[in-house]
VOSE-261896 format. One line per field, with one value per atom (N, C-alpha, C, O, CB): residue number from 1; atom name; x, y, z. Coordinates in pm, whole numbers, plus 50000, padded with zeros to 5 digits. Glycine has a CB too. Layout:
N
i: NUM	...
at: CA	...
px: X	...
py: Y	...
pz: Z	...
***
This chain:
94
i: 1	1	1	1	1	2	2	2	2	2	3	3	3	3	3	4	4	4	4	4	5	5	5	5	5	6	6	6	6	6	7	7	7	7	7	8	8	8	8	8	9	9	9	9	9	10	10	10	10	10	11	11	11	11	11	12	12	12	12	12	13	13	13	13	13	14	14	14	14	14	15	15	15	15	15	16	16	16	16	16	17	17	17	17	17	18	18	18	18	18	19	19	19	19	19	20	20	20	20	20	21	21	21	21	21	22	22	22	22	22	23	23	23	23	23	24	24	24	24	24	25	25	25	25	25	26	26	26	26	26	27	27	27	27	27	28	28	28	28	28	29	29	29	29	29	30	30	30	30	30	31	31	31	31	31	32	32	32	32	32	33	33	33	33	33	34	34	34	34	34	35	35	35	35	35	36	36	36	36	36	37	37	37	37	37	38	38	38	38	38	39	39	39	39	39	40	40	40	40	40	41	41	41	41	41	42	42	42	42	42	43	43	43	43	43	44	44	44	44	44	45	45	45	45	45	46	46	46	46	46	47	47	47	47	47	48	48	48	48	48	49	49	49	49	49	50	50	50	50	50	51	51	51	51	51	52	52	52	52	52	53	53	53	53	53	54	54	54	54	54	55	55	55	55	55	56	56	56	56	56	57	57	57	57	57	58	58	58	58	58	59	59	59	59	59	60	60	60	60	60	61	61	61	61	61	62	62	62	62	62	63	63	63	63	63	64	64	64	64	64	65	65	65	65	65	66	66	66	66	66	67	67	67	67	67	68	68	68	68	68	69	69	69	69	69	70	70	70	70	70	71	71	71	71	71	72	72	72	72	72	73	73	73	73	73	74	74	74	74	74	75	75	75	75	75	76	76	76	76	76	77	77	77	77	77	78	78	78	78	78	79	79	79	79	79	80	80	80	80	80	81	81	81	81	81	82	82	82	82	82	83	83	83	83	83	84	84	84	84	84	85	85	85	85	85	86	86	86	86	86	87	87	87	87	87	88	88	88	88	88	89	89	89	89	89	90	90	90	90	90	91	91	91	91	91	92	92	92	92	92	93	93	93	93	93	94	94	94	94	94
at: N	CA	C	O	CB	N	CA	C	O	CB	N	CA	C	O	CB	N	CA	C	O	CB	N	CA	C	O	CB	N	CA	C	O	CB	N	CA	C	O	CB	N	CA	C	O	CB	N	CA	C	O	CB	N	CA	C	O	CB	N	CA	C	O	CB	N	CA	C	O	CB	N	CA	C	O	CB	N	CA	C	O	CB	N	CA	C	O	CB	N	CA	C	O	CB	N	CA	C	O	CB	N	CA	C	O	CB	N	CA	C	O	CB	N	CA	C	O	CB	N	CA	C	O	CB	N	CA	C	O	CB	N	CA	C	O	CB	N	CA	C	O	CB	N	CA	C	O	CB	N	CA	C	O	CB	N	CA	C	O	CB	N	CA	C	O	CB	N	CA	C	O	CB	N	CA	C	O	CB	N	CA	C	O	CB	N	CA	C	O	CB	N	CA	C	O	CB	N	CA	C	O	CB	N	CA	C	O	CB	N	CA	C	O	CB	N	CA	C	O	CB	N	CA	C	O	CB	N	CA	C	O	CB	N	CA	C	O	CB	N	CA	C	O	CB	N	CA	C	O	CB	N	CA	C	O	CB	N	CA	C	O	CB	N	CA	C	O	CB	N	CA	C	O	CB	N	CA	C	O	CB	N	CA	C	O	CB	N	CA	C	O	CB	N	CA	C	O	CB	N	CA	C	O	CB	N	CA	C	O	CB	N	CA	C	O	CB	N	CA	C	O	CB	N	CA	C	O	CB	N	CA	C	O	CB	N	CA	C	O	CB	N	CA	C	O	CB	N	CA	C	O	CB	N	CA	C	O	CB	N	CA	C	O	CB	N	CA	C	O	CB	N	CA	C	O	CB	N	CA	C	O	CB	N	CA	C	O	CB	N	CA	C	O	CB	N	CA	C	O	CB	N	CA	C	O	CB	N	CA	C	O	CB	N	CA	C	O	CB	N	CA	C	O	CB	N	CA	C	O	CB	N	CA	C	O	CB	N	CA	C	O	CB	N	CA	C	O	CB	N	CA	C	O	CB	N	CA	C	O	CB	N	CA	C	O	CB	N	CA	C	O	CB	N	CA	C	O	CB	N	CA	C	O	CB	N	CA	C	O	CB	N	CA	C	O	CB	N	CA	C	O	CB	N	CA	C	O	CB	N	CA	C	O	CB	N	CA	C	O	CB	N	CA	C	O	CB	N	CA	C	O	CB	N	CA	C	O	CB	N	CA	C	O	CB	N	CA	C	O	CB	N	CA	C	O	CB	N	CA	C	O	CB
px: 50085	50000	50090	50195	49903	50049	50130	50105	49998	50100	50207	50198	50091	50093	50335	49997	49895	49956	50045	49784	49907	49962	49872	49909	49982	49757	49660	49677	49599	49521	49773	49791	49889	49958	49839	49896	49986	50132	50220	49950	50161	50298	50335	50265	50311	50445	50486	50609	50719	50515	50592	50703	50815	50788	50652	50938	51055	51115	51154	51161	51120	51174	51078	51041	51320	51037	50938	50952	51020	50804	50886	50879	50732	50660	50955	50687	50552	50548	50651	50502	50431	50411	50503	50550	50431	50531	50626	50571	50647	50664	50439	50384	50440	50439	50233	50489	50544	50690	50742	50534	50756	50897	50917	51029	50984	50812	50814	50861	50798	50677	50972	51032	50934	50862	51090	50929	50842	50694	50609	50874	50662	50522	50482	50370	50501	50572	50543	50412	50390	50658	50326	50197	50091	49975	50215	50129	50034	50024	49965	50076	50079	50086	49987	49960	50227	49934	49850	49935	49881	49741	50066	50157	50185	50249	50290	50138	50145	50254	50300	50015	50297	50400	50471	50416	50339	50595	50675	50741	50784	50782	50750	50820	50898	50868	50722	50998	51068	51032	51048	51227	50984	50941	50921	50964	50814	50854	50826	50716	50612	50784	50742	50649	50516	50512	50710	50410	50277	50259	50178	50169	50333	50317	50408	50388	50342	50511	50605	50680	50755	50706	50659	50722	50873	50939	50667	50929	51074	51137	51259	51112	51056	51105	51089	51001	51029	51175	51173	51115	51147	51316	51031	50979	50964	50964	50844	50950	50919	50773	50722	51012	50705	50564	50536	50581	50475	50461	50414	50268	50188	50433	50233	50096	50028	50078	50091	49915	49840	49708	49649	49813	49664	49540	49455	49507	49569	49326	49236	49192	49134	49114	49220	49168	49059	49030	49114	48999	48896	48937	48900	48765	49014	49055	49183	49223	48941	49246	49363	49321	49219	49434	49398	49367	49405	49500	49436	49332	49371	49484	49533	49248	49525	49633	49770	49869	49610	49777	49906	49993	49943	49891	50122	50212	50321	50381	50275	50345	50454	50556	50522	50402	50681	50787	50881	50950	50865	50883	50970	51115	51207	50922	51137	51273	51364	51486	51268	51306	51389	51476	51586	51301	51427	51505	51638	51737	51426	51642	51769	51865	51984	51745	51812	51896	51950	52069	51816	51863	51904	52008	52109	51783	51985	52080	52213	52316	52021	52213	52338	52408	52524	52310	52339	52394	52406	52312	52305	52520	52539	52515	52457	52680	52558	52539	52391	52348	52607	52313	52170	52100	52014	52107	52136	52076	52104	52015	52129	52227	52264	52185	52137	52415	52171	52094	51947	51887	52104	51889	51749	51734	51638	51700	51825	51819	51835	51768	51929	51923	51939	51809	51767	52054	51747	51619	51514	51438	51570	51510	51414	51435	51339	51424	51561	51591	51558	51507	51739	51585	51550	51400	51353	51601	51324	51178	51127	51035	51115	51186	51145	51168	51083	51222	51282	51312	51213	51168	51455	51181	51087	50949	50881	51078	50907	50774	50757	50644	50741	50866	50858	50816	50804	50990
py: 49884	50000	50124	50125	49999	50225	50346	50444	50447	50414	50524	50625	50726	50778	50695	50755	50855	50995	51029	50853	51073	51208	51319	51436	51230	51283	51384	51426	51508	51333	51372	51402	51517	51557	51278	51571	51682	51639	51720	51743	51513	51462	51455	51392	51320	51519	51523	51436	51474	51669	51317	51225	51282	51349	51097	51256	51288	51157	51148	51369	51058	50927	50824	50833	50908	50727	50633	50493	50468	50683	50401	50262	50225	50221	50167	50198	50152	50001	49934	50192	49949	49803	49737	49625	49740	49804	49749	49627	49555	49855	49603	49486	49355	49253	49485	49357	49235	49209	49100	49241	49310	49295	49322	49354	49389	49311	49348	49233	49203	49393	49171	49066	48958	48905	49126	48923	48815	48851	48763	48780	48979	49022	49031	49073	49157	48994	49003	48933	48817	48943	49007	48953	48954	48922	48814	48990	48987	49123	49132	48880	49226	49357	49455	49450	49413	49544	49651	49774	49871	49691	49770	49877	49859	49762	49875	49951	49937	50020	49987	49975	50128	50214	50288	50307	50316	50327	50401	50516	50499	50308	50631	50741	50824	50826	50829	50892	50997	51124	51130	50973	51225	51345	51461	51457	51320	51563	51682	51649	51595	51802	51681	51648	51721	51834	51683	51655	51716	51836	51924	51612	51842	51951	52069	52178	51901	52049	52156	52120	52023	52179	52197	52169	52180	52135	52262	52240	52251	52131	52118	52379	52044	51927	51801	51793	51910	51704	51575	51471	51471	51534	51384	51274	51150	51158	51313	51038	50913	50883	50912	50793	50824	50792	50652	50613	50895	50577	50444	50460	50509	50336	50420	50431	50295	50194	50481	50293	50170	50175	50282	50147	50060	50051	49937	49828	50029	49961	49861	49756	49654	49930	49779	49693	49765	49733	49561	49865	49946	50093	50162	49935	50141	50281	50297	50208	50373	50416	50446	50460	50522	50575	50403	50400	50530	50597	50284	50565	50678	50637	50720	50731	50513	50462	50481	50424	50315	50561	50594	50657	50728	50688	50631	50681	50768	50731	50564	50881	50968	50973	51000	51113	50947	50938	51057	51073	50807	51139	51256	51217	51284	51356	51110	51073	51044	51047	50952	51015	50987	51108	51092	50950	51229	51348	51350	51397	51474	51300	51295	51197	51224	51255	51084	50986	51047	51034	50858	51113	51173	51281	51288	51231	51366	51475	51422	51487	51571	51304	51242	51170	51131	51145	51151	51081	51182	51199	50957	51248	51356	51310	51384	51413	51189	51138	51128	51174	51002	51068	51052	51187	51209	50965	51277	51411	51481	51545	51495	51471	51535	51475	51549	51520	51342	51277	51320	51345	51123	51330	51372	51516	51547	51359	51603	51743	51750	51831	51828	51668	51666	51623	51682	51573	51518	51473	51583	51606	51347	51649	51757	51868	51918	51812	51908	52014	51972	52052	52053	51848	51796	51800	51839	51652	51760	51763	51905	51927	51701	52001	52140	52188	52257	52228	52152	52192	52129	52195	52153	52005	51934	51997	52010	51783	52036	52091	52232	52279	52089	52301	52439	52442	52550	52511
pz: 50000	50000	50000	50064	50122	49930	49916	50031	50091	49783	50060	50165	50127	50015	50188	50217	50186	50176	50253	50291	50083	50059	50115	50110	49911	50168	50212	50359	50408	50191	50428	50570	50591	50497	50645	50712	50742	50742	50712	50876	50777	50770	50622	50544	50841	50583	50443	50422	50461	50398	50361	50341	50253	50153	50279	50292	50211	50159	50042	50294	50245	50212	50270	50387	50268	50191	50242	50188	50089	50211	50257	50215	50203	50303	50316	50081	50058	50076	50065	49917	50102	50111	50212	50190	49975	50322	50419	50492	50557	50520	50484	50552	50497	50566	50539	50374	50315	50355	50333	50164	50414	50453	50601	50643	50371	50680	50821	50912	51013	50864	50874	50957	50995	50910	51081	51123	51167	51155	51165	51311	51132	51116	50968	50938	51183	50877	50734	50700	50735	50651	50630	50589	50698	50671	50541	50821	50933	51004	51112	51034	50945	51011	50949	50829	51003	51032	50978	50941	50889	51080	50968	50927	50778	50738	51011	50697	50551	50487	50378	50491	50553	50496	50610	50718	50394	50583	50679	50604	50490	50750	50668	50603	50703	50823	50527	50651	50723	50647	50525	50731	50719	50650	50745	50860	50576	50695	50776	50875	50839	50687	50999	51107	51090	51041	51241	51130	51116	51209	51180	51145	51318	51414	51384	51439	51553	51297	51267	51139	51137	51385	51032	50903	50904	50810	50800	51008	51018	51088	51091	51092	51143	51216	51130	51044	51350	51156	51088	51184	51303	51038	51132	51213	51127	51004	51279	51192	51122	51148	51257	51169	51051	51068	51016	50908	50995	51096	51056	51019	51098	51172	50896	50849	50862	50812	50701	50928	50950	50873	50857	51101	50826	50749	50804	50831	50598	50821	50880	50779	50817	50939	50653	50546	50469	50353	50604	50535	50471	50459	50364	50548	50557	50556	50638	50713	50611	50622	50702	50847	50878	50653	50935	51077	51145	51105	51144	51248	51332	51427	51505	51413	51422	51506	51442	51488	51537	51334	51275	51383	51470	51151	51376	51480	51419	51318	51558	51480	51436	51549	51664	51399	51515	51615	51602	51501	51600	51705	51706	51733	51687	51810	51808	51848	51730	51743	51939	51615	51497	51464	51411	51377	51494	51459	51532	51477	51491	51657	51729	51663	51653	51875	51618	51547	51418	51386	51517	51344	51217	51242	51171	51142	51341	51369	51420	51402	51471	51483	51527	51413	51426	51640	51301	51187	51072	50994	51146	51063	50966	50823	50743	50979	50789	50654	50620	50514	50637	50709	50686	50680	50594	50796	50768	50766	50634	50577	50884	50585	50459	50342	50256	50433	50338	50230	50231	50126	50242	50351	50362	50314	50243	50508	50352	50307	50155	50090	50378	50097	49952	49883	49784	49911	49938	49882	49892	49798	49955	50004	50026	49926	49868	50169	49902	49807	49664	49586	49817	49631	49498	49476	49369	49480	49578	49567	49548	49470	49691	49618	49605	49461	49405	49704	49402	49264	49167	49073	49226	49188	49099	49106	49005	49137	49226	49247	49192	49179	49394	49161	49109	48966	48907	49124
***
């Protein structure tokens, strides 16, 4: 399943159809996609989000993790790649 685009969380980097590669939960998980993107509470912040689907609609049990920003900020390489992706997306959208 693809990451929904209508929510306030704005994906920069994502994994669609993650339920098929979710380790021991593969094929049995309601987590359908994961993304790293702009946080829903602040466009200047980065967060990770797990998107869940009930089988009929997107669940309100989606989770946004703020702690990922500390990991990203501690990992200069990952932070730089995310910023490059973000800048590329901005150029494409113009």
